[in-house]
C-alpha positions as CSV (number, residue, x, y, z in Angstrom):
1,M,98.0,114.1,97.0
2,Q,94.7,113.5,98.7
3,L,95.0,112.2,102.3
4,G,92.2,110.9,104.5
5,I,92.3,110.7,108.3
6,P,89.7,108.2,109.5
7,K,88.0,107.9,112.9
8,E,89.3,104.8,114.6
9,S,86.7,102.0,114.9
10,I,88.4,99.6,117.3
11,P,86.9,99.9,120.8
12,G,89.4,101.5,123.2
13,E,91.7,102.8,120.5
14,T,92.6,106.4,121.4
15,R,95.3,107.1,118.8
16,V,94.6,109.2,115.7
17,A,96.4,108.9,112.3
18,A,97.4,112.6,112.3
19,T,97.4,115.5,114.8
20,P,96.3,119.0,113.8
21,E,100.0,120.0,113.6
22,T,100.7,117.1,111.2
23,V,97.7,118.1,109.1
24,K,99.0,121.7,109.0
25,K,102.4,120.4,107.6
26,F,100.6,118.3,105.0
27,L,98.6,121.3,103.9
28,A,101.8,123.5,103.7
29,Q,103.3,120.9,101.4
30,G,100.3,121.3,99.0
31,H,98.4,118.1,100.0
32,Q,94.6,118.0,100.4
33,V,93.5,116.5,103.7
34,T,90.1,115.3,104.7
35,V,89.6,114.5,108.4
36,A,86.6,112.4,109.6
37,R,84.4,114.1,112.1
38,G,85.4,113.1,115.6
39,A,88.7,111.5,114.4
40,G,90.8,113.1,117.1
41,L,88.3,113.3,120.0
42,L,89.7,110.3,122.0
43,A,93.2,111.7,121.5
44,N,92.1,115.1,122.9
45,F,92.0,116.8,119.5
46,P,88.6,118.3,118.9
47,D,87.3,118.9,115.4
48,E,87.8,122.6,115.8
49,A,91.6,122.0,116.2
50,Y,91.7,120.5,112.7
51,S,89.4,123.2,111.3
52,A,91.7,125.9,112.7
53,V,94.7,124.7,110.6
54,G,92.8,124.5,107.4
């Protein structure tokens, strides 16, 4: 399954659809995950954290 994690567009929204740990679990289950650049920044998850898990 292909999953996409978008960057939130609502002003003031700090949540992200998936953390790097969640993305790691999806990948381990064989899913393909695409994370939008900056998707986790307001939730304190830099892009590098997502890149590190795959």
